[in-house]
N, C-alpha and C positions, 0 to 999 in steps of 0.2 A: 498597388505598387509592386511589383516582382524583386523580394529581395535575394541577393547572389551571396550564397555561402562561401564564407571565406575560407581561403584555404589556410591549414595551420599548418604552420611552420615546425617541423621536426626537431626536437632537441636531441643533441649527441649524447649518450650516455655511453658508460664501460661496456655493457653488454652489445649494443648495437655497433661501437665500436669494433668488439671482437668480431660480432660477424662480418664488419665490412671487411677486416683483413682477411679472413678467411674465405671471402669471396673475391678479393684481389688475388690473392696466391695462387687460387685454381684457375683465376683466368689467366694470370701471368705465367703459371706453368704449361700454359697452352692445354687445357685439358679440356677446354669448349665446353664447360659445365652448363646444365640447364636447370631450371628451377628445381628439380627433384633432386638432381646432382647435389646441388648448393645445400639443400637442407640436410642430405643425407651425410655430407661433409662436415658440415656444422655440428650436428648430433654426435656424429664420431668423435670430432676433436674437443668437445667438449664435455660430453657426457650427459647432455640434456636429454631428455624424451624426445621431444618433437620440437619443429619450428613450423608456423604458417607460411602457406604459399604465399598469401599477400604481404607476410613482414618483410620474406626477400624479393618482393618484387617491388615494394619499397625501398628497401636497400639499393637496390640497382638503381631506382632513380635516382637516390641519394648521391651514390655513386657521380652520377652525371651530371645532376646539378650544383650540388655543395663542392666536391671534389674535381668537377671538370673533367672527370674520365672520359674517355674518346672510346665509348661502349658501343660497340655494333654486336648483332646477333645473327649468326651464320647459318641459314636456312638449311644447307646440306650437311653439316657436321653438328646442327641440333642444340648448338649451344654459342656462349658469348664469348667474343675475344677485345682485344683491344687494338682498333686500327692504327695506333701511334703504340709500337711496341717498346717506346723509350720511355712510356708514360710510367711514373712509379708514386703510390700513396704513401702521402707525406708522413702519416704517422710509422709508416713500413720501412721509412728510410732512414733508420737514425742509426749512426755510427757505434761501433763498440765503445769507442772512448767517451760519447754521451751518455751509454747506457751504465758504465762505469761512474760516470759522476753521478748521473740519479740514483744509483745505489749508495755511494759514499754518503749523499746527501740525506737518505733514510738513515744510514750509520748515525750521522751527527746529529740530527732530530730524535735519536733513541733516548736521549734524557727526557723526554715526553711521552715517551710509549706507554705510558697508562690512560693517556686522553685521548677522547673520540676525535680529536684533531689530528694525532698521529696514526691513528687507525686509516683514518680517509686518505693522507697522506699517500702512507704506506701501501695500499690496497693500488691506488694510480700507479704508483713507481713499479710496484710487481707485475702492474696488469702490462703497464709499457716494455718492461723488461722482458716477461715472458712472452711477448706477442715477436720478439727479434729473434728469437730461436739463438740467443746467445748466451752460453753459459756465466755461470757466478764467476767473476775473477778473483783468482786466488790472492791478488792484492788487495780487495777489501777487507783481508784478515789484518792488514799491517795499518786500517785507519779504525780508531777507536775512541769512543768517550768514555773517560774516568767515570766507575760508579759513583752515582748523585742517588740523594733520596730520592724515593717512587714519586711519581705526580700522583695525586688522589683528585679526583671531583666524579658528583654524580653526574652522568650521561643526561639524565633530566633538566638539570641544572645549564649544562651546557648547550642543548637543544633550544632552551627557550632564550637563552642569551646570544646563541647564535641567531635565531629567527627575529630577536629584537631589533638586533644591529644590522640584518637584511634588509628590515619593512619599516628601519626609523620609527620604531612605537616603543613607547612608555613601558621599563620594568619596574614591578614590585615584588621586593621581597625581603624576607626578615634576616637582619644582619648583626653580629656579635664582633665587634673589634680587636686589634692586638692590645690597645690599651683601655678601650671604653668597651667591656668585655660584656655589659648588660645589653641584652639583644635590643633591636630599635626597628620599626617598619624604617623601610627605604622606598623611594618612588624616584627613579633616574631617568636621566635619558642617555642610552650608552653610545659612547663613542668609539671605543676602541679595545679589544684583547689584547694583553700585554701577556707576555709570557719571560719570566724571568727566573733564573736558578730552578730549576723544574717545577715553578708553579704558575699558574696562571691569573691574572686578575684583569678586572674588568674598571677600565677608565670612562667615568661616567659623572654628568651634570645632576648632583643631587638636587632635588628642589627643595626638599624639606631645609639644607643649609643653604643652599641659593650659591653655591660654588661645586667645582669641579672636586671628585675624589677618586682616589682607587678601593678597588672590591676585592680582595681574596674570593676566587669562589669557591673554594671548599668551604669557607666558611658565613656562604648564602644558603636559607632556607626558605622554603614554602614560595617559591619563584612561580612568577607569573605574567604572563606578556598581557599587556593591554593591546585595546582598539585603537589609543589614542596617539597620534601620530606628531612628531615634534620636527624641527628644523633644524637641519646639522649645519654647525656654525665653520665659518672657512680656516677657523683655527683650533678645530677640533683634535688637533696630533698631539699624543702626550708630549712627545719631544720638544714640541713647542715651548712647554712648560718647565724645563728643566734648567732653566737659565744658562745653555750650553752644557750644564754638565754632563756625564756619562757613566751615572753609578747604580742605573738599573732602575726597580719600578718604585720611587719615592719622589716625593716633590714637596717644596715647600712653599710659602708665598711667593717672596720677594727675592732675586740674585745675594747672594753673599760672595762678597771679594776675600777669599781664603789665600792665606802664606803657610806652606809647609816645609821645614825641615828634616831631609833624609840623611840618616849615617849606616855607615857599616855595607851591608849587601843591600839593601835599600835603595841605595844611592841607584843601582845600576835599575834595580825593579821599576823605581818612579819615572825613568828613562826610556822603557820599553813600550809603551803604551800612548795614545792621545787620552788624557782623563778628563779634557774640557775641550770646548771649540777654541779658548781664547788662551789658554794654559799657556806658560813663558818658563822655561826650565833652565837652571842658572847651576852651573858647578863652582863651589868655593873650595879647591882641592886644598888650600892654607889652612882652612878650618875642620878639613876633613866633610864635608856635608855636600849634597846638593838640594837647592832651593825650590819648591813649584808653586806659582801663584796661577789663581786659573777663579772663575766665577761657576757658580751654582746653585741652584734652589735646594739641592739635595743633602741636607746639611746632615743629617741622620746616616745616612747613608757614607757621608763624608769620615765622619765619626766613626763608624765602625772600619773605613778601609785603613785609617790612622792606628785604633787601637791593635789591630790585625797584624801590625808591624812592630809591637811592643816598644822596645825601648830606642827604636832606630827612626820613631816619626815623632817628632812634635810639633805642634801647630804652634805658629808665630800670631795669625791674625786671623779673624777678629776679635779683639779681648773676651768680650763676653762667650764667645767658642773655645777659648783656651781656657778661661775657668770652669768651663764645663768639663772639659778634658781633664785638666786636673784633679776636680772633684772626682771622675770617675778612678781615677787612677789611685788616688787616694783609699777609694773604697775597696780597691782590688788589694791593694797593699794590705789591708788593716784584715781583709778575708784570709791573707794568706800568712798569718801570723798564726 
């Protein structure tokens, strides 16, 4: 029985899009370029040594089939043209405002500038912005991210983690935690990458603990991707494990109902953000305080949040949490003597 060869669908990538934009611009400028002229323009504009005739032919076909370009070949003029002069290549029709916001997004992501993810995103944003021929706006100098600790992660670790997430396969590595510093071997089903305060964490099901855990990428060593597949559960998202709290990359087992009183300038501070899905904020002006009540599983982060406000934040409930706070305050007072 004769087998028909299956046509392979082309995957768009940065270099191909770069060629498509150059081809589109030449045709749009009524240059009536042929294959040879397009190859020459591509090399002149990119600095590449050469590009094949077949590659340009495939790009022409991609413009027709993928982007529905009304491409025709004028035999008298010996080149390509658009039968509809109103046609615009979607990627080549981005407004200056959109380019500005893309560049601003790159600035806002700069706290992760040491990560492979930032480099990939940055390259894409630079490519899109550069293809528009729009200069960098001076307004970008007015948007900044304050200096923060630099991100640090091994690129091999990052690539292994990303591969395991893409393919839904089990990941193995050696790990030393924040509290349990002795190195142990872990075998996990990776759910999500979390980026918090300049660090990257892997949220995963730890098969050894039979529970979900957070792992800092910079503490993972000897990372290996297995071929063992796993099924991603419906409730794989980290946010579903925070009990409604919004305190970053930390979670406990069960939601805790917190009550905290804020005094002085911290009263305004606590009213400026949404700290939890179910928060209730009440002013007690006669007592000079503002009370917030909310639920969260992130008790350690809540403790750090309260301690950061010093004498202007006092936990009221639950009792065991209040006692823990008092213990920390006493130890700090003893160390201050």
